[in-house]
C-alpha positions in Angstrom: 15.6 53.5 -23.1 13.2 52.3 -25.7 11.7 48.9 -25.2 9.4 47.2 -27.7 7.4 44.1 -27.0 5.7 42.2 -29.8 3.3 39.6 -28.6 2.7 36.8 -31.1 0.4 33.8 -31.1 1.1 31.0 -28.7 0.3 27.4 -29.5 0.3 24.7 -26.9 0.2 21.1 -28.1 -0.4 19.2 -24.9 -0.3 19.7 -21.2 -0.1 17.0 -18.5 -0.9 17.9 -14.9 0.1 15.2 -12.5 -0.9 17.0 -9.3 -2.4 20.1 -7.8 -1.4 21.7 -4.5 -3.8 23.5 -2.2 -2.9 26.9 -3.7 -2.1 26.7 -7.4 -2.0 29.0 -10.4 -1.5 27.6 -13.9 -1.0 30.1 -16.7 -0.3 30.0 -20.4 0.3 33.3 -22.0 0.0 36.8 -20.5 -2.2 38.2 -17.8 -2.8 41.7 -16.4 -4.2 40.9 -13.0 -4.5 37.9 -10.8 -6.7 38.2 -7.7 -6.8 35.3 -5.2 -8.8 34.9 -2.1 -9.7 32.2 0.3 -12.4 31.8 3.0 -13.0 29.1 5.5 -16.3 28.9 7.3 -15.2 25.8 9.2 -13.5 25.8 12.6 -9.7 25.3 12.3 -9.9 22.1 14.5 -12.1 20.4 12.0 -9.9 21.1 9.0 -7.9 18.1 7.9 -4.9 18.7 5.8 -3.4 15.5 4.4 -0.8 14.5 1.8 -1.2 15.6 -1.8 -3.0 13.1 -4.0 -2.0 13.0 -7.7 -4.6 13.2 -10.4 -5.7 9.9 -12.0 -3.9 9.1 -15.2 -5.9 9.3 -18.4 
């Protein structure tokens, strides 16, 4: 099987983000590698996880 990929320019006019979760990835276009990590230096009992808060409108 022969498979040919032709990547062309991408143009994005506008993006509106109304909220962000505690672990989010927002991509436009291609990527080879995504590396994510997270470290907490706070005891678990002092961590407060509440409802998501939307970003302020602009």
